[in-house]
C-alpha positions in Angstrom: 27.5 145.8 -114.3 30.0 147.5 -116.6 32.3 150.1 -115.0 32.4 153.6 -116.4 36.1 153.2 -117.2 35.6 149.9 -119.0 32.8 151.4 -121.1 35.1 154.3 -122.0 37.9 152.0 -123.0 35.7 150.0 -125.3 35.8 150.8 -129.0 32.1 151.4 -129.6 31.1 151.9 -133.3 27.9 153.6 -132.1 30.0 156.6 -131.1 31.0 157.2 -134.7 27.4 157.1 -135.8 26.1 159.4 -133.1 28.8 162.0 -133.2 29.0 163.1 -136.9 28.3 166.8 -137.4 27.3 166.4 -141.1 24.9 163.5 -140.3 23.5 165.3 -137.3 22.8 168.4 -139.4 21.1 166.4 -142.1 19.1 164.2 -139.7 18.0 167.4 -138.0 16.4 168.6 -141.2 19.0 171.2 -142.1 21.1 171.9 -145.1 24.9 172.0 -144.8 26.7 175.3 -145.2 30.4 175.7 -145.3 31.0 179.2 -144.1 28.0 181.3 -143.1 30.1 184.2 -141.7 30.6 186.4 -144.8 26.8 186.5 -145.4 25.7 187.1 -141.8 28.5 189.6 -141.2 27.3 191.5 -144.3 23.7 191.6 -143.0 24.8 192.8 -139.6 26.9 195.6 -141.2 23.8 196.6 -143.2 21.5 196.8 -140.2 21.0 195.3 -136.7 17.6 193.8 -137.5 16.1 192.6 -140.8 12.7 191.4 -141.9 13.0 187.8 -143.0 14.5 184.5 -141.7 18.2 184.0 -141.6 17.9 181.3 -144.3 16.1 183.6 -146.7 18.3 186.5 -146.0 21.5 184.6 -146.8 20.0 183.1 -150.0 18.7 179.7 -148.9 15.2 178.2 -148.9 13.1 179.2 -145.9 13.1 175.6 -144.6 16.9 175.1 -145.1 17.6 175.3 -141.4 15.9 174.4 -138.2 13.4 176.7 -136.4 11.4 177.8 -139.3 7.7 178.3 -138.9 6.1 179.1 -142.3 2.9 180.5 -140.8 4.9 183.2 -138.8 6.3 186.4 -140.1 10.0 186.2 -139.3 12.6 188.8 -138.4 16.3 188.3 -137.7 18.6 190.1 -135.4 22.4 190.4 -136.2 24.1 193.0 -134.0 25.4 192.3 -130.5 23.2 195.0 -129.0 20.0 193.5 -130.7 20.7 189.9 -129.8 21.8 190.6 -126.3 18.8 192.8 -125.6 16.4 190.1 -127.0 18.0 187.5 -124.7 17.7 189.7 -121.7 14.1 190.9 -122.4 12.7 187.4 -122.3 9.2 188.4 -121.4 8.9 190.3 -124.7 11.2 188.1 -126.9 9.9 184.9 -125.4 11.4 181.4 -125.0 7.9 180.1 -125.1 8.8 179.8 -128.8 9.9 176.2 -128.1 6.3 175.2 -127.5 5.8 175.8 -131.2 8.4 173.3 -132.4 7.9 169.6 -132.7 9.6 167.7 -129.9 8.8 170.0 -126.9 5.4 168.4 -126.4 7.0 164.9 -126.2 9.6 166.1 -123.7 7.2 167.9 -121.5 7.2 171.3 -120.0 10.8 172.1 -119.0 12.5 175.3 -117.8 13.3 176.0 -121.5 9.8 177.0 -122.4 9.0 179.1 -119.3 9.4 182.8 -118.6 9.4 185.1 -115.7 8.8 183.8 -112.2 7.4 180.6 -113.6 10.9 180.0 -115.1 12.7 181.0 -111.9 10.7 178.7 -109.7 11.9 175.7 -111.8 15.4 176.9 -112.5 16.4 178.2 -109.1 16.4 174.8 -107.3 18.5 173.3 -110.2 21.0 176.1 -110.7 23.2 175.3 -107.7 24.0 171.9 -109.2 25.6 173.6 -112.2 27.3 176.6 -110.5 31.0 177.4 -111.1 31.7 176.0 -107.6 29.8 172.8 -108.4 31.6 172.4 -111.8 35.0 172.8 -110.2 34.4 170.5 -107.3 31.4 168.1 -107.4 31.4 167.6 -111.2 35.2 167.6 -111.6 35.8 165.2 -108.7 32.9 162.8 -109.4 33.2 162.3 -113.1 35.1 164.9 -115.3 38.7 164.2 -114.1 38.3 160.4 -114.2 36.7 160.6 -117.7 39.4 162.8 -119.1 42.2 160.6 -117.5 40.7 157.4 -118.9 40.3 158.7 -122.4 43.6 160.5 -122.7 45.4 157.3 -121.3 43.9 155.3 -124.2 44.8 158.0 -126.8 48.4 158.5 -125.6 49.3 154.9 -126.2 49.1 155.6 -129.9 50.9 158.0 -132.1 47.8 159.2 -134.0 44.1 159.8 -133.2 41.0 161.5 -134.3 40.6 163.7 -131.2 37.1 164.8 -132.3 35.8 161.2 -132.0 38.1 159.8 -129.3 38.0 162.7 -126.9 35.6 165.4 -127.8 32.7 163.1 -128.5 33.2 160.6 -125.8 33.9 162.9 -122.9 30.7 165.1 -122.7 28.1 162.4 -123.3 29.8 160.3 -120.6 30.2 163.2 -118.1 26.6 164.4 -118.3 25.0 160.9 -118.4 27.2 159.5 -115.5 26.7 162.7 -113.5 22.9 162.3 -113.8 23.2 158.7 -112.6 22.9 156.5 -115.6 24.7 153.1 -115.5 27.6 152.8 -117.9 25.8 150.4 -120.2 22.8 152.8 -120.4 24.7 155.8 -121.7 24.8 155.1 -125.4 21.3 153.5 -125.7 19.9 156.6 -123.9 21.8 158.9 -126.3 20.5 157.0 -129.3 16.9 157.4 -128.0 17.4 161.1 -127.4 18.8 161.5 -130.9 16.0 159.6 -132.6 13.3 161.3 -130.5 13.6 164.4 -132.7 15.4 163.1 -135.8 13.7 164.7 -138.8 14.6 161.7 -141.0 12.9 159.3 -138.6 9.3 158.1 -139.2 6.6 159.3 -136.9 6.6 155.8 -135.3 10.4 155.8 -134.9 10.3 159.1 -133.1 7.4 158.0 -130.9 9.2 154.8 -130.0 12.3 156.7 -129.1 10.4 159.2 -127.0 8.8 156.4 -125.1 12.3 154.9 -124.5 13.6 158.1 -123.2 10.7 158.5 -120.8 10.9 154.9 -119.7 14.7 155.0 -119.0 14.3 158.3 -117.0 11.3 157.1 -115.1 13.2 153.9 -114.1 16.2 156.0 -112.9 14.0 158.4 -111.0 12.2 155.6 -109.2 15.5 153.9 -108.3 16.8 157.1 -106.8 13.7 157.7 -104.8 14.0 154.2 -103.3 17.8 154.5 -102.8 19.4 157.9 -103.1 22.9 158.2 -104.5 25.4 160.9 -105.2 24.1 162.1 -108.6 22.0 164.8 -110.1 18.8 162.8 -110.4 18.9 162.1 -106.7 19.5 165.8 -106.1 16.4 166.6 -108.2 14.2 164.1 -106.3 15.2 165.8 -103.1 15.0 169.5 -104.4 11.9 171.6 -103.7 10.0 174.1 -105.8 8.8 177.3 -104.1 5.3 178.2 -105.3 4.0 181.7 -105.8 2.3 181.7 -102.4 5.6 180.7 -100.7 4.8 177.1 -100.1 7.2 174.4 -101.2 6.8 171.1 -102.9 9.0 168.4 -104.5 9.6 168.2 -108.2 7.1 165.9 -109.9 8.4 163.0 -111.9 7.2 164.7 -115.1 9.2 167.8 -114.2 12.3 165.8 -113.6 11.9 163.9 -116.8 11.4 167.1 -118.9 14.4 168.9 -117.4 16.7 165.8 -117.4 15.8 165.3 -121.1 16.7 168.9 -121.9 20.0 169.0 -119.9 21.4 165.6 -120.9 20.6 166.2 -124.6 22.3 169.6 -124.6 25.2 168.6 -122.4 26.1 165.7 -124.6 26.0 167.8 -127.8 27.2 171.3 -127.5 30.4 170.6 -125.5 31.4 167.9 -128.0 31.3 170.3 -130.8 32.7 173.3 -128.9 35.8 171.5 -127.7 36.3 170.3 -131.2 36.1 173.8 -132.5 38.5 175.0 -129.9 41.1 172.3 -130.8 40.5 173.0 -134.5 41.3 176.7 -133.9 44.4 176.0 -131.9 45.8 173.5 -134.4 45.2 176.0 -137.2 46.9 178.7 -135.1 50.1 177.0 -133.9 51.6 180.3 -132.7 48.6 180.8 -130.3 48.9 177.1 -129.2 52.5 177.9 -128.2 51.3 180.9 -126.2 48.8 178.7 -124.4 51.4 176.0 -123.7 53.5 178.7 -122.0 50.6 180.1 -120.0 48.0 177.6 -118.9 46.2 180.4 -117.1 44.9 181.4 -120.5 42.8 178.2 -120.9 39.5 179.7 -119.6 40.0 182.6 -121.9 40.7 180.2 -124.8 37.3 178.5 -124.2 35.5 181.8 -124.2 37.3 183.0 -127.3 36.5 179.8 -129.1 32.8 180.1 -128.3 32.8 183.8 -129.4 34.7 183.1 -132.6 32.6 180.1 -133.7 29.9 179.0 -131.3 28.3 175.6 -132.1 24.9 177.2 -132.5 24.8 180.4 -134.5 21.1 181.0 -134.1 18.4 180.7 -131.5 14.7 181.5 -132.0 12.3 183.7 -129.9 8.6 184.5 -130.1 7.7 188.2 -130.0 4.7 188.2 -127.7 3.8 191.9 -127.9 4.5 194.7 -130.4 8.1 195.7 -129.9 10.8 198.0 -131.4 14.3 196.3 -131.5 17.2 198.6 -132.4 14.8 200.8 -134.3 12.9 198.1 -136.2 9.2 197.6 -135.4 8.3 193.9 -134.9 4.6 192.9 -134.5 3.3 190.6 -131.8 3.3 187.0 -133.0 6.4 187.3 -135.1 9.2 184.8 -135.0 12.6 186.3 -134.2 15.9 184.6 -135.2 18.8 185.7 -133.0 22.0 185.3 -135.0 24.6 184.7 -132.3 27.3 184.1 -135.0 27.0 187.7 -136.3 26.5 189.2 -132.9 29.7 187.6 -131.6 31.7 189.2 -134.4 30.3 192.7 -134.2 33.1 195.1 -134.9 31.5 197.7 -132.7 32.3 195.5 -129.7 35.5 193.6 -130.8 38.5 194.7 -132.7 39.3 192.4 -135.7 36.4 190.1 -134.7 36.8 187.5 -137.4 40.2 186.6 -136.0 40.6 183.8 -133.4 42.8 185.5 -130.8 43.3 184.1 -127.3 45.0 187.2 -126.1 42.2 189.6 -126.8 40.5 191.2 -123.7 37.6 189.2 -122.4 34.2 190.7 -123.0 30.8 189.0 -122.6 29.6 187.4 -125.8 26.3 185.7 -126.5 27.8 182.3 -127.2 26.1 181.0 -124.0 23.0 183.1 -124.5 22.1 185.7 -122.0 19.6 186.9 -119.5 17.4 184.5 -117.6 17.9 181.7 -120.1 21.7 181.8 -120.2 23.1 178.3 -120.6 22.5 176.4 -117.4 25.4 174.0 -118.0 28.0 176.4 -119.3 30.2 176.2 -116.2 30.3 172.4 -116.3 31.0 172.5 -120.1 33.8 175.0 -119.5 35.3 172.9 -116.8 35.3 169.8 -119.1 37.1 171.8 -121.7 39.7 173.2 -119.3 40.6 169.7 -118.0 40.6 168.2 -121.5 42.9 171.0 -122.9 45.3 170.6 -120.0 45.4 166.8 -120.6 46.0 167.2 -124.3 49.0 169.6 -123.7 50.3 167.4 -120.8 50.1 164.0 -122.5 50.2 164.5 -126.3 53.5 166.2 -127.1 54.2 167.8 -130.5 50.5 167.7 -131.4 49.9 168.5 -135.0 47.6 167.8 -137.9 48.0 164.4 -139.7 48.8 165.3 -143.3 47.9 161.8 -144.5 44.2 162.5 -143.7 41.7 164.7 -145.3 42.0 168.3 -143.9 39.4 169.0 -141.2 36.9 171.8 -141.8 34.0 173.3 -139.8 30.6 172.2 -141.1 27.0 172.1 -140.2 24.0 174.3 -140.6 23.2 177.5 -138.8 22.2 175.8 -135.6 24.7 172.9 -135.1 28.3 173.3 -136.2 31.6 171.6 -135.6 34.6 169.9 -137.2 34.5 167.0 -139.7 37.2 165.4 -137.5 40.5 166.2 -135.8 43.0 163.8 -137.3 46.3 164.4 -135.4 49.8 163.0 -134.9 51.8 163.4 -131.7 54.9 162.2 -130.0 
């Protein structure tokens, strides 16, 4: 059996294919857009909520980006107050919207699609495994620290690297997959199956085959852990209990574990990859702030939050309006689709001074980069811990870090939903 460290040291060409923001966006059925912020900022400044999809409102075809439902009247929220309220009031602006999109049915009914107490009954037993305390102790000790050390040791032996590919991409997919209990040689095949299970450019048969592979690999792992428990998240899920409405308890079913593992591993291997890349992109483009950070490592958690506010990986999330509502003065009928524009909300000048500026010294205020309300990002503390350890390692081990002028300049690309750098070509030493 291949060790985790050996797998990380191996130059695997599949990493380059899997972790490419432009390809990911196009395979997801979205158009590329260089800089959406001027358009979404203008819309926010014109009004907190508009009738129409984000795509149409910024001048693109309705189906230019993901989460478009042509049969639904669509509204879009842009101000911080509107987006935050919609996240918090989840029983009106419902996450059951995910049931309307292709892919959810194949995964099964996870916590993502549930609301109210139905959601809490599933999320509450899982939440402690992803708490700040668990992130800083169990996750860090078990897999994050070793992963970062292995990757940075390989990088520091050279004088140049693409940090987006060699660190940002490899760290999160390994951390979340190993943390859940996958063997080293299973990590990339499982990621490929997850990717293909919802790839818009795949044929129906290819998606179905990939979905069956995901289910088969998860079922096999769950059955192994039920026979022989180990120190991993799948074992913890097989031992956790759901409290029913009448107060009785029961174990998670295999189907429930599959659905929630599918969801968490998919998200955990994707968003942190792009967000760490955005963070390093911002620091490399603001060397004076990088120097401030080098002088005060206590600012690292703030840097992570500022990066996510300034340019979150996902600038939009959908919600289903399940009853007639009024959001920031705009009437929205039941049955409408609501696009929440996190990108505009996180740059709302009524909440942040000079909000388009990346500024690691600005006072910390809650943004909606990690969502909000009952469906705030489950894995955010693990993700933040990964980025804290990675940034410390970069500053400790890669002296005089700077852009490589011989390579094409990096830029932030993607659609509205998935964004990140084209690469992070750097020199050091």
